[in-house]
C-alpha positions as a Markdown table, in Angstrom:
| # | Residue | x | y | z |
|---|---|---|---|---|
| 1 | Unk | 93.7 | 94.2 | 115.7 |
| 2 | Unk | 97.4 | 94.2 | 116.4 |
| 3 | Unk | 99.2 | 97.1 | 114.7 |
| 4 | Unk | 102.6 | 98.5 | 115.3 |
| 5 | Unk | 103.1 | 102.1 | 116.5 |
| 6 | Unk | 104.7 | 103.0 | 113.2 |
| 7 | Unk | 101.9 | 101.6 | 111.1 |
| 8 | Unk | 99.3 | 103.3 | 113.3 |
| 9 | Unk | 101.1 | 106.7 | 112.9 |
| 10 | Unk | 101.1 | 106.2 | 109.2 |
| 11 | Unk | 97.3 | 105.5 | 109.1 |
| 12 | Unk | 96.6 | 108.5 | 111.4 |
| 13 | Unk | 98.7 | 110.8 | 109.3 |
| 14 | Unk | 96.2 | 110.3 | 106.4 |
| 15 | Unk | 93.8 | 112.6 | 108.2 |
| 16 | Unk | 96.0 | 114.2 | 110.9 |
| 17 | Unk | 94.2 | 111.9 | 113.4 |
| 18 | Unk | 90.7 | 113.1 | 112.5 |
| 19 | Unk | 87.8 | 110.8 | 111.5 |
| 20 | Unk | 88.1 | 109.9 | 107.8 |
| 21 | Unk | 84.3 | 109.9 | 107.4 |
| 22 | Unk | 83.1 | 113.0 | 109.3 |
| 23 | Unk | 86.3 | 114.9 | 110.0 |
| 24 | Unk | 85.6 | 114.8 | 113.8 |
| 25 | Unk | 88.5 | 116.0 | 115.8 |
| 26 | Unk | 89.3 | 112.8 | 117.5 |
| 27 | Unk | 89.4 | 109.2 | 116.3 |
| 28 | Unk | 88.4 | 106.2 | 118.5 |
| 29 | Unk | 89.0 | 103.3 | 116.2 |
| 30 | Unk | 91.0 | 102.3 | 113.1 |
| 31 | Unk | 88.4 | 101.2 | 110.6 |
| 32 | Unk | 88.8 | 98.9 | 107.6 |
| 33 | Unk | 87.4 | 100.9 | 104.6 |
| 34 | Unk | 86.7 | 97.6 | 102.9 |
| 35 | Unk | 85.5 | 95.4 | 105.8 |
| 36 | Unk | 87.4 | 92.2 | 106.4 |
| 37 | Unk | 84.1 | 90.3 | 106.2 |
| 38 | Unk | 83.9 | 91.5 | 102.6 |
| 39 | Unk | 87.5 | 90.8 | 101.5 |
| 40 | Unk | 89.3 | 93.7 | 103.1 |
| 41 | Unk | 92.8 | 93.4 | 104.6 |
| 42 | Unk | 94.9 | 95.0 | 107.4 |
| 43 | Unk | 97.2 | 97.0 | 105.1 |
| 44 | Unk | 97.6 | 100.7 | 105.6 |
| 45 | Unk | 95.8 | 101.5 | 102.4 |
| 46 | Unk | 92.6 | 99.9 | 103.8 |
| 47 | Unk | 92.8 | 101.4 | 107.3 |
| 48 | Unk | 91.5 | 104.8 | 108.3 |
| 49 | Unk | 90.9 | 106.6 | 111.6 |
| 50 | Unk | 87.2 | 106.7 | 112.5 |
| 51 | Unk | 85.2 | 108.2 | 115.4 |
| 52 | Unk | 83.1 | 105.7 | 117.4 |
| 53 | Unk | 79.9 | 107.0 | 115.9 |
| 54 | Unk | 80.9 | 106.6 | 112.3 |
| 55 | Unk | 82.6 | 103.2 | 112.9 |
| 56 | Unk | 79.5 | 101.8 | 114.6 |
| 57 | Unk | 77.1 | 103.2 | 112.0 |
| 58 | Unk | 79.3 | 102.0 | 109.1 |
| 59 | Unk | 79.6 | 98.4 | 110.4 |
| 60 | Unk | 80.4 | 96.1 | 107.4 |
| 61 | Unk | 79.4 | 98.6 | 104.7 |
| 62 | Unk | 81.8 | 100.0 | 102.1 |
| 63 | Unk | 82.5 | 103.7 | 102.2 |
| 64 | Unk | 80.1 | 104.3 | 99.3 |
| 65 | Unk | 77.4 | 102.3 | 101.0 |
| 66 | Unk | 77.9 | 104.1 | 104.3 |
| 67 | Unk | 77.7 | 107.5 | 102.6 |
| 68 | Unk | 74.5 | 106.5 | 100.8 |
| 69 | Unk | 73.1 | 105.4 | 104.1 |
| 70 | Unk | 73.9 | 108.7 | 105.7 |
| 71 | Unk | 73.2 | 111.1 | 102.9 |
| 72 | Unk | 70.6 | 109.0 | 100.9 |
| 73 | Unk | 72.7 | 108.9 | 97.7 |
| 74 | Unk | 75.9 | 107.5 | 96.5 |
| 75 | Unk | 78.9 | 109.7 | 97.3 |
| 76 | Unk | 82.4 | 108.4 | 96.4 |
| 77 | Unk | 84.9 | 109.3 | 99.0 |
| 78 | Unk | 88.2 | 110.7 | 97.9 |
| 79 | Unk | 91.2 | 109.5 | 99.6 |
| 80 | Unk | 92.9 | 112.2 | 101.6 |
| 81 | Unk | 96.4 | 110.7 | 101.3 |
């Protein structure tokens, strides 16, 4: 994904560069909260920092589906913006 430095900084500022899903101290990827394969887009409101573990585990799941997979129940994520 091609993203400008300014847009990347905006996305990272949502979580101060920490993983959106687990709050890990470093991010490895920018993740589409709603996967592109499921109608997501490249806008800042759909991109979040993610550590490699969360991003690989999440795959093409929505945030609610991912949290259900991890915690065994539906947990709505609250945007940290």
